SERO-4910 file (N, C-alpha, C, O; in steps of 0.05 Angstrom, whole numbers):
BEGIN
 pado doro    nc1    nc2    nc3   cac1   cac2   cac3    cc1    cc2    cc3    oc1    oc2    oc3
  Met    A   1918   2641   1408   1938   2628   1425   1932   2635   1453   1928   2658   1460
  Ser    A   1931   2614   1470   1924   2618   1499   1948   2630   1514   1971   2626   1506
  Lys    A   1941   2644   1535   1962   2656   1552   1973   2634   1571   1997   2635   1578
  Leu    A   1957   2614   1578   1965   2592   1595   1958   2566   1582   1939   2565   1566
  Ile    A   1973   2546   1588   1967   2519   1577   1942   2508   1590   1923   2500   1576
  Ser    A   1941   2507   1616   1918   2496   1630   1917   2505   1659   1936   2516   1669
  Tyr    A   1894   2501   1671   1890   2507   1699   1874   2483   1710   1853   2476   1699
  Arg    A   1884   2472   1732   1869   2449   1744   1869   2453   1774   1889   2458   1786
  Lys    A   1845   2452   1785   1842   2457   1814   1818   2440   1823   1797   2439   1809
  Ser    A   1821   2427   1845   1798   2412   1856   1782   2429   1875   1792   2448   1887
  Phe    A   1757   2423   1877   1740   2437   1895   1718   2418   1904   1711   2399   1890
  Lys    A   1707   2423   1928   1686   2406   1938   1659   2418   1930   1654   2441   1935
  Val    A   1642   2401   1918   1616   2411   1910   1599   2416   1934   1597   2400   1953
  Gly    A   1587   2440   1935   1571   2448   1958   1543   2435   1957   1537   2420   1939
  Lys    A   1527   2441   1977   1500   2431   1979   1481   2454   1974   1485   2477   1983
  Gly    A   1460   2449   1960   1440   2470   1955   1424   2464   1930   1429   2445   1915
  Ala    A   1403   2480   1927   1384   2476   1905   1393   2490   1879   1385   2481   1858
  Asn    A   1409   2511   1882   1416   2525   1857   1445   2522   1850   1462   2512   1866
  Leu    A   1452   2530   1826   1479   2527   1816   1499   2543   1832   1522   2533   1837
  Arg    A   1492   2567   1842   1511   2583   1858   1519   2568   1883   1542   2569   1891
  Asp    A   1500   2555   1896   1506   2540   1921   1524   2516   1914   1543   2510   1929
  Leu    A   1519   2502   1892   1535   2479   1885   1563   2486   1878   1582   2472   1884
  Leu    A   1567   2509   1865   1593   2518   1857   1606   2538   1876   1627   2551   1869
  Phe    A   1595   2542   1900   1605   2562   1919   1635   2560   1924   1649   2580   1923
  Asn    A   1645   2535   1929   1674   2532   1935   1692   2538   1911   1715   2544   1914
  Leu    A   1681   2535   1887   1697   2542   1863   1696   2572   1858   1717   2584   1852
  Ile    A   1672   2584   1860   1669   2612   1855   1685   2629   1875   1696   2650   1867
  His    A   1687   2620   1899   1701   2635   1920   1729   2626   1924   1740   2628   1946
  Asn    A   1742   2616   1903   1769   2607   1903   1786   2629   1890   1782   2635   1866
  Ser    A   1804   2641   1904   1820   2664   1893   1837   2656   1870   1841   2672   1851
  Asp    A   1847   2631   1869   1863   2622   1846   1846   2620   1821   1855   2627   1799
  Phe    A   1821   2610   1824   1803   2607   1802   1797   2635   1791   1797   2639   1766
  Glu    A   1792   2654   1808   1786   2681   1800   1810   2694   1786   1808   2707   1765
  Lys    A   1834   2689   1797   1859   2699   1785   1863   2688   1757   1871   2702   1739
  Tyr    A   1857   2662   1754   1860   2649   1728   1841   2661   1708   1848   2668   1686
  Leu    A   1815   2664   1716   1795   2675   1697   1802   2704   1689   1799   2711   1666
  Arg    A   1812   2720   1708   1820   2747   1701   1843   2747   1682   1844   2763   1663
  His    A   1862   2729   1685   1885   2726   1668   1876   2717   1640   1889   2725   1620
  Met    A   1855   2702   1638   1847   2690   1612   1824   2706   1599   1812   2696   1580
  Gln    A   1818   2730   1608   1796   2746   1597   1800   2748   1566   1822   2754   1557
  Gly    A   1778   2743   1552   1779   2744   1523   1789   2719   1509   1787   2717   1484
  Glu    A   1798   2700   1524   1808   2675   1513   1787   2653   1515   1770   2654   1533
  Glu    A   1787   2634   1497   1770   2611   1499   1783   2590   1516   1806   2584   1513
  Val    A   1768   2580   1536   1778   2559   1554   1759   2535   1553   1736   2539   1547
  Val    A   1769   2512   1559   1753   2488   1561   1750   2481   1590   1769   2481   1605
  Val    A   1725   2477   1599   1719   2470   1626   1712   2440   1627   1695   2431   1612
  Ser    A   1725   2426   1645   1720   2397   1648   1716   2390   1677   1732   2400   1694
  Phe    A   1697   2374   1684   1693   2365   1711   1695   2335   1712   1685   2321   1695
  Glu    A   1709   2325   1733   1712   2296   1737   1714   2292   1767   1723   2309   1782
  Pro    A   1707   2268   1777   1710   2263   1805   1739   2261   1812   1756   2251   1797
  Ala    A   1746   2270   1836   1774   2269   1846   1781   2240   1851   1765   2224   1860
  Ala    A   1806   2233   1845   1816   2206   1850   1823   2203   1879   1836   2221   1891
  Asn    A   1815   2182   1891   1822   2177   1919   1846   2158   1920   1844   2134   1917
  Lys    A   1870   2171   1924   1894   2155   1927   1901   2152   1956   1895   2170   1972
  Thr    A   1913   2130   1963   1922   2126   1990   1945   2146   1996   1958   2156   1977
  Glu    A   1951   2150   2021   1973   2168   2028   1999   2157   2017   2016   2173   2008
  Lys    A   2003   2131   2018   2028   2119   2008   2030   2124   1978   2052   2130   1968
  Glu    A   2008   2121   1963   2009   2126   1934   2015   2156   1928   2030   2162   1910
  Gln    A   2004   2174   1945   2010   2202   1941   2039   2208   1947   2052   2224   1933
  Leu    A   2050   2196   1968   2079   2199   1974   2096   2190   1951   2115   2203   1943
  Tyr    A   2090   2166   1941   2105   2154   1920   2104   2172   1895   2124   2176   1881
  Ala    A   2080   2182   1888   2076   2200   1865   2093   2225   1868   2105   2235   1849
  Tyr    A   2092   2237   1892   2108   2261   1898   2138   2255   1894   2152   2271   1882
  Tyr    A   2147   2233   1904   2175   2225   1901   2182   2222   1872   2202   2233   1863
  Gln    A   2166   2207   1857   2172   2201   1829   2172   2227   1812   2190   2230   1795
  Lys    A   2153   2244   1816   2150   2268   1799   2167   2291   1808   2182   2302   1792
  Val    A   2165   2299   1833   2178   2323   1843   2206   2318   1852   2225   2331   1842
  Val    A   2210   2300   1871   2236   2296   1884   2256   2286   1863   2279   2296   1862
  Leu    A   2248   2266   1847   2267   2256   1828   2275   2276   1806   2297   2275   1795
  Ser    A   2257   2295   1800   2264   2316   1780   2287   2333   1791   2305   2339   1776
  Val    A   2286   2339   1816   2308   2355   1829   2333   2338   1830   2355   2347   1825
  Ala    A   2330   2312   1837   2353   2294   1840   2367   2291   1813   2392   2291   1812
  Val    A   2352   2288   1791   2364   2286   1765   2381   2310   1759   2403   2308   1749
  Gln    A   2370   2334   1765   2385   2359   1760   2410   2360   1777   2431   2368   1767
  Phe    A   2408   2351   1802   2432   2350   1819   2454   2332   1807   2477   2340   1805
  Phe    A   2446   2308   1799   2466   2289   1788   2478   2300   1762   2502   2296   1757
  Leu    A   2461   2312   1745   2471   2324   1720   2491   2346   1726   2512   2348   1713
  Asp    A   2485   2363   1745   2503   2384   1753   2529   2374   1765   2549   2387   1763
  Met    A   2528   2350   1776   2552   2338   1787   2569   2324   1766   2590   2313   1772
  Gly    A   2560   2324   1741   2576   2313   1719   2568   2286   1710   2582   2274   1693
  Trp    A   2546   2275   1719   2537   2249   1710   2526   2252   1682   2512   2271   1676
  Asn    A   2532   2233   1665   2521   2233   1637   2498   2213   1636   2497   2193   1650
  Gly    A   2478   2220   1619   2456   2202   1615   2439   2197   1640   2427   2175   1643
  Met    A   2437   2217   1657   2421   2213   1681   2391   2215   1675   2382   2233   1660
  Asp    A   2376   2196   1686   2347   2196   1684   2335   2190   1711   2350   2186   1730
  Arg    A   2309   2189   1713   2296   2185   1739   2303   2158   1751   2308   2156   1775
  Asp    A   2304   2137   1735   2310   2110   1745   2339   2109   1756   2343   2098   1778
  Thr    A   2357   2121   1742   2385   2121   1751   2388   2137   1777   2401   2129   1796
  Ala    A   2375   2161   1777   2376   2178   1801   2364   2163   1824   2375   2164   1847
  Asp    A   2342   2149   1820   2329   2134   1841   2347   2113   1852   2350   2110   1877
  Asn    A   2361   2098   1834   2379   2077   1843   2403   2089   1859   2411   2078   1879
  Glu    A   2413   2112   1850   2436   2124   1865   2427   2134   1892   2441   2131   1912
  Leu    A   2403   2146   1894   2393   2155   1920   2388   2132   1939   2394   2134   1962
  Lys    A   2378   2110   1928   2374   2086   1945   2400   2076   1956   2402   2068   1979
  Lys    A   2421   2076   1938   2448   2067   1947   2458   2085   1969   2471   2075   1988
  Leu    A   2453   2111   1967   2463   2130   1987   2447   2129   2013   2458   2131   2035
  Leu    A   2420   2127   2010   2403   2133   2033   2385   2111   2042   2371   2114   2062
  Ser    A   2385   2089   2029   2366   2067   2036   2382   2041   2040   2373   2020   2031
  Lys    A   2403   2043   2055   2420   2019   2059   2411   2005   2085   2403   2018   2104
  Asp    A   2413   1980   2084   2409   1963   2107   2433   1944   2108   2443   1936   2087
  Phe    A   2441   1936   2132   2464   1918   2134   2455   1891   2145   2439   1890   2163
  Ile    A   2464   1871   2132   2459   1843   2141   2486   1832   2149   2506   1835   2135
  Val    A   2486   1818   2172   2511   1806   2181   2510   1776   2174   2491   1762   2182
  Asn    A   2531   1767   2160   2533   1739   2154   2539   1724   2179   2559   1729   2192
  Ala    A   2522   1705   2187   2525   1690   2212   2551   1674   2213   2562   1670   2235
  Glu    A   2559   1663   2191   2583   1646   2191   2609   1662   2192   2627   1656   2207
  Thr    A   2611   1684   2176   2636   1699   2174   2636   1724   2191   2657   1735   2197
  Gly    A   2612   1734   2198   2610   1759   2213   2613   1783   2195   2614   1806   2205
  Glu    A   2615   1778   2169   2618   1800   2150   2592   1816   2147   2571   1804   2145
  Lys    A   2595   1843   2146   2572   1860   2141   2567   1862   2111   2585   1868   2096
  Ile    A   2542   1856   2102   2535   1858   2074   2515   1881   2072   2495   1882   2086
  Thr    A   2520   1899   2053   2502   1921   2048   2479   1912   2030   2483   1899   2009
  Lys    A   2455   1919   2038   2431   1912   2022   2416   1938   2017   2411   1953   2036
  Val    A   2409   1943   1992   2393   1967   1985   2364   1959   1987   2355   1939   1975
  Lys    A   2349   1975   2002   2320   1970   2006   2304   1983   1985   2308   2006   1978
  Gly    A   2285   1968   1974   2266   1979   1954   2244   1995   1966   2234   1988   1988
  Lys    A   2234   2016   1953   2213   2032   1964   2186   2017   1966   2171   2022   1984
  Ser    A   2182   1999   1948   2156   1984   1948   2153   1967   1973   2131   1960   1981
  Lys    A   2176   1959   1985   2175   1942   2008   2173   1958   2034   2170   1946   2056
  Met    A   2176   1984   2032   2176   2001   2056   2147   2006   2065   2130   2013   2049
  Pro    A   2142   2004   2091   2116   2013   2101   2114   2044   2098   2135   2057   2094
  Lys    A   2090   2054   2100   2086   2083   2096   2104   2101   2112   2115   2120   2102
  Lys    A   2107   2095   2138   2123   2111   2156   2153   2111   2147   2166   2131   2147
  Glu    A   2162   2088   2138   2190   2086   2129   2194   2100   2102   2215   2112   2098
  Leu    A   2174   2098   2084   2175   2112   2059   2176   2142   2063   2192   2156   2051
  Trp    A   2159   2151   2082   2159   2180   2088   2187   2188   2098   2197   2209   2090
  Gln    A   2199   2173   2116   2225   2179   2127   2247   2179   2105   2264   2196   2104
  Tyr    A   2245   2160   2086   2264   2158   2064   2262   2183   2047   2282   2195   2040
  Ile    A   2237   2191   2039   2233   2215   2023   2244   2240   2037   2256   2257   2025
  Tyr    A   2238   2241   2063   2248   2264   2079   2279   2264   2078   2291   2286   2075
  Asn    A   2292   2241   2081   2321   2240   2080   2332   2248   2053   2352   2262   2051
  Val    A   2318   2241   2032   2326   2249   2005   2324   2279   2002   2342   2292   1991
  Ile    A   2302   2290   2011   2298   2319   2009   2319   2334   2025   2331   2353   2015
  Met    A   2325   2324   2049   2346   2337   2065   2373   2335   2052   2389   2354   2052
  Phe    A   2379   2312   2040   2404   2308   2026   2406   2328   2003   2427   2342   2000
  Leu    A   2385   2331   1987   2386   2349   1964   2388   2378   1973   2403   2394   1961
  Glu    A   2374   2385   1994   2376   2412   2004   2403   2419   2016   2412   2441   2014
  Glu    A   2416   2399   2028   2443   2403   2038   2463   2408   2015   2483   2421   2019
  Gln    A   2456   2398   1992   2473   2402   1968   2466   2428   1954   2478   2435   1934
  Gly    A   2446   2443   1965   2438   2469   1953   2415   2467   1933   2411   2486   1918
  Tyr    A   2400   2445   1933   2378   2442   1914   2352   2442   1929   2348   2427   1948
  Ser    A   2334   2460   1922   2308   2463   1936   2288   2444   1923   2284   2444   1898
  Val    A   2274   2429   1939   2253   2411   1930   2226   2425   1936   2219   2429   1959
  Pro    A   2210   2431   1915   2184   2445   1920   2164   2426   1933   2166   2401   1930
  Glu    A   2144   2438   1946   2122   2422   1956   2105   2413   1933   2106   2425   1911
  Ser    A   2091   2391   1936   2077   2379   1913   2056   2398   1901   2053   2399   1876
  Gly    A   2041   2412   1917   2021   2430   1907   2032   2453   1891   2022   2459   1870
  Asp    A   2054   2465   1901   2067   2486   1886   2078   2476   1860   2076   2490   1839
  Tyr    A   2090   2452   1860   2101   2440   1836   2079   2435   1815   2082   2442   1792
  Lys    A   2057   2423   1824   2035   2417   1806   2023   2443   1794   2018   2444   1770
  Asn    A   2018   2463   1811   2006   2488   1801   2024   2501   1781   2014   2511   1761
  Lys    A   2050   2502   1786   2068   2515   1766   2069   2498   1740   2069   2509   1718
  Ala    A   2069   2472   1743   2070   2454   1719   2045   2457   1703   2046   2457   1678
  Leu    A   2022   2460   1716   1997   2461   1702   1991   2489   1690   1979   2491   1669
  Thr    A   1999   2510   1704   1992   2537   1696   2015   2551   1683   2011   2570   1667
  Gly    A   2040   2543   1689   2063   2558   1679   2069   2583   1694   2087   2598   1686
  Ile    A   2054   2588   1715   2057   2613   1731   2063   2607   1760   2050   2590   1772
  Asp    A   2083   2620   1771   2088   2619   1799   2067   2635   1814   2056   2654   1803
  Gly    A   2061   2628   1838   2044   2644   1855   2016   2634   1860   2002   2644   1878
  Phe    A   2007   2613   1845   1981   2602   1852   1985   2586   1877   2002   2568   1878
  Lys    A   1970   2593   1898   1973   2578   1923   1958   2552   1922   1940   2548   1906
  Thr    A   1966   2533   1939   1953   2507   1940   1931   2508   1960   1931   2523   1979
  Asp    A   1911   2491   1956   1889   2489   1974   1891   2464   1991   1872   2458   2007
  Lys    A   1912   2449   1989   1915   2424   2005   1939   2426   2022   1944   2407   2037
***
């Protein structure tokens, strides 16, 4: 039985003729060393794959979906909502924090319109996520940074620092 489920960390392949030069950034990574020391005597699987290149907007959206909405679901459940899931939490947050008003030209009536995240430019999406985080923190709920969240989810251990 393994002590940890998994460890995943990206590193940049170095330049050089030998293996030590190529793996320099991995070998000199304190988290990697900490993980190996923790796993002494255990069998581990090592896998290498190229890093995915996601746009900044894709990364923001992924952070919102995985990290921010996890905290939001917990907030709504603690507030007494039944059957709360990520989609419902997302809809409620949009109603609270992503409103736009349209004025009916004929009647002058203000109509509330909820803006979808997919239609937001990157800067507006960033501002929306920031507003959601501030809202949750004002309610007493801490939203972790994405690297901290991923490291804890992958290793099950607090304290692995992020390299990004």
